[in-house]
C-alpha positions as CSV (number, residue, x, y, z in Angstrom):
1,S,0.0,0.0,0.0
2,K,1.1,3.5,-0.7
3,P,2.0,5.9,2.2
4,N,-0.8,8.1,3.3
5,P,0.2,11.7,2.4
6,R,-1.8,13.0,5.3
7,C,0.5,11.2,7.8
8,L,2.2,13.9,9.9
9,A,5.5,12.0,9.9
10,F,6.1,12.9,6.3
11,G,6.2,16.5,7.2
12,L,8.7,16.1,10.0
13,A,12.4,15.2,9.8
14,F,15.6,14.4,11.7
15,D,17.2,17.4,10.1
16,T,20.3,19.2,11.5
17,E,18.2,21.4,13.7
18,K,16.3,18.5,15.3
19,L,19.3,16.3,15.8
20,L,21.3,19.2,17.3
21,W,18.4,20.1,19.6
22,E,18.5,16.5,21.0
23,L,22.2,16.8,21.7
24,N,21.8,20.2,23.4
25,F,19.0,18.7,25.4
26,M,21.5,16.1,26.7
27,K,24.0,18.8,27.5
28,E,21.5,20.7,29.5
29,H,19.7,17.9,31.4
30,L,22.5,15.3,31.8
31,M,25.7,17.3,31.9
32,K,24.6,20.4,33.6
33,R,21.6,19.5,35.7
34,H,22.2,15.8,36.6
35,L,26.0,15.8,36.7
36,H,26.3,19.5,37.8
37,L,29.1,20.2,35.3
38,A,30.3,23.7,34.7
39,L,31.7,23.8,31.1
40,S,34.3,26.4,30.1
41,S,33.7,28.5,27.0
42,Q,36.3,26.3,25.1
43,E,34.5,23.1,26.2
44,E,31.2,24.6,25.0
45,K,32.8,25.4,21.7
46,T,34.2,21.9,21.3
47,L,30.7,20.4,22.0
48,Q,28.9,22.7,19.6
49,S,31.4,22.3,16.7
50,S,31.5,18.5,17.1
51,F,27.8,18.2,17.5
52,L,27.1,20.4,14.5
53,H,29.5,18.4,12.3
54,L,27.9,15.1,13.4
55,C,24.3,16.4,12.8
56,K,25.0,18.0,9.4
57,T,26.6,14.7,8.2
58,L,23.6,12.7,9.3
59,D,21.2,15.2,7.8
60,A,22.9,14.8,4.4
61,Q,21.8,11.1,4.2
62,P,18.7,10.1,2.2
63,R,15.5,10.1,4.2
64,Y,13.3,7.2,5.1
65,F,10.3,6.8,7.4
66,T,11.6,6.2,10.9
67,H,9.8,5.1,14.1
68,R,12.1,7.1,16.3
69,D,11.9,4.8,19.4
70,Y,12.4,1.5,17.7
71,H,13.8,-0.4,20.7
72,S,13.1,-3.5,22.7
73,R,10.5,-1.9,25.0
74,N,8.4,-0.9,22.1
75,L,8.3,-4.3,20.4
76,I,6.0,-7.0,21.7
77,I,4.8,-10.3,20.4
78,Q,1.0,-10.9,20.4
79,D,-0.7,-13.9,18.8
80,E,2.7,-14.8,17.3
81,K,3.0,-11.4,15.5
82,I,5.3,-8.6,16.2
83,C,3.5,-5.4,17.4
84,I,5.1,-2.0,17.4
85,L,4.2,0.5,20.1
86,D,4.9,4.2,20.7
87,F,5.0,5.3,17.1
88,Q,3.5,8.8,17.5
89,D,6.9,10.5,17.2
90,A,7.7,9.0,13.8
91,R,9.4,11.2,11.2
92,M,11.7,11.1,8.2
93,G,15.3,10.5,8.7
94,T,18.3,8.4,7.7
95,C,17.6,4.6,7.6
96,H,20.3,4.2,10.2
97,Y,18.2,5.8,12.9
98,D,16.0,2.9,13.8
99,L,18.9,0.5,13.3
100,A,20.8,2.5,16.0
101,S,17.8,2.4,18.3
102,L,17.4,-1.4,18.0
103,L,21.0,-2.7,17.7
104,K,22.5,-0.2,20.3
105,D,19.5,-0.5,22.6
106,S,20.2,1.1,26.0
107,Y,18.0,-1.6,27.7
108,V,19.3,-4.7,26.0
109,Q,23.0,-5.1,25.1
110,L,23.1,-7.4,22.1
111,P,26.3,-9.4,21.5
112,K,28.6,-7.7,18.9
113,E,28.5,-10.7,16.6
114,L,24.7,-10.5,16.5
115,Q,24.8,-6.7,15.9
116,E,27.1,-7.3,12.9
117,E,25.0,-10.1,11.5
118,L,21.8,-8.1,11.7
119,L,23.4,-5.0,10.2
120,K,24.7,-7.1,7.3
121,Y,21.3,-8.7,6.8
122,Y,19.6,-5.3,6.8
123,L,22.1,-3.9,4.2
124,F,21.6,-7.0,2.0
125,E,17.9,-6.6,2.0
126,K,18.1,-2.9,1.5
127,N,20.3,-3.3,-1.6
128,K,18.0,-6.0,-3.0
129,R,14.8,-4.0,-2.6
130,E,16.3,-0.8,-3.9
131,G,18.2,-2.4,-6.7
132,K,21.5,-0.7,-6.0
133,Q,24.6,-1.4,-4.0
134,T,25.7,0.6,-1.0
135,D,29.3,0.8,0.1
136,P,29.3,-1.4,3.3
137,K,32.1,0.7,4.9
138,E,30.3,4.0,4.4
139,F,27.1,2.4,5.6
140,Q,28.9,1.2,8.8
141,K,30.4,4.6,9.3
142,T,27.1,6.4,9.1
143,F,25.6,3.8,11.4
144,D,28.3,4.4,14.0
145,W,27.8,8.1,13.8
146,M,24.0,7.7,14.1
147,C,24.6,5.5,17.2
148,I,26.7,8.3,18.7
149,Q,23.9,10.8,18.3
150,R,21.1,8.4,19.3
151,N,22.8,7.1,22.4
152,L,23.8,10.6,23.6
153,K,20.2,11.6,23.0
154,A,19.0,8.6,25.2
155,M,21.5,9.6,27.9
156,G,19.9,13.1,27.9
157,T,16.5,11.6,28.3
158,F,17.6,9.5,31.3
159,G,19.1,12.6,32.9
160,Y,15.9,14.6,32.2
161,L,13.7,11.9,33.7
162,H,15.8,11.9,36.9
163,V,16.1,15.7,37.5
164,E,12.7,16.7,36.2
165,K,10.5,13.7,37.0
166,G,12.3,12.2,39.9
167,K,12.7,8.8,38.1
168,Y,15.8,7.0,39.3
169,N,15.1,3.7,37.5
170,Y,16.6,5.0,34.3
171,L,20.0,5.9,35.8
172,P,21.5,2.4,35.6
173,Y,21.2,2.6,31.8
174,L,23.6,5.6,31.6
175,K,26.7,3.5,31.9
176,P,26.1,0.9,29.2
177,T,24.8,3.6,26.9
178,W,27.9,5.7,27.5
179,N,30.0,2.7,26.8
180,S,28.4,2.4,23.4
181,V,29.1,6.0,22.7
182,R,32.7,5.7,23.8
183,E,33.3,2.6,21.6
184,N,32.1,4.5,18.5
185,L,33.8,7.9,19.3
186,E,37.2,6.3,19.6
187,K,37.0,5.0,16.0
188,F,37.0,8.4,14.4
189,S,39.9,10.9,14.5
190,E,37.5,13.8,13.8
191,F,35.9,13.3,17.2
192,K,39.2,13.1,19.1
193,E,38.5,16.4,21.0
194,L,34.8,15.4,21.7
195,Y,35.9,12.0,22.9
196,A,38.4,13.5,25.3
197,L,35.9,16.0,26.7
198,L,33.1,13.5,27.2
199,Q,35.6,11.0,28.8
200,K,36.4,13.7,31.3
201,C,32.7,14.7,31.9
202,F,31.5,11.1,32.2
203,K,34.4,9.6,34.1
204,E,32.0,8.5,36.9
205,L,30.1,6.5,34.3
206,S,33.2,4.6,33.0
């Protein structure tokens, strides 16, 4: 069936502005309010320049329909069928977004071998359906960058739920989520300064 043009998701997107807003949300609610960090002007500059570069690169990718919160807690099995919950925030974005949400889930840490297998399967099916080949190295790189953004955004949400809503039950997920971010940041030389800064800021999570 063809997409319904009246669906609001087709008029919304994970553009640079939205992706950057999510990272600044993390900075405000996790770094400043939850961890009580006082960032210097140079540290603020490092964050903003790195975040902007990350978000612009992700925004340059082709856009697909994305669920936005496609992780384990929003997938249930009923009558032997997979049901998807919490889809009201869907919007257009890179196809890597939902992959990052699922394979780098804050709540369930999948074995790396399974992550790699599922990523390869997705790319194989994507190439087959679209009738064109995607460079697997470039696809992996964009996936890693999307995971950095998506996981930092999740950490910001956990910080917000603690300081604003008094919910402590999300705090245990900060450490594994930061570990995922750290693993990806250290792969890329362009994020060297960001990695060093976040290592310092999140040392109690390491």
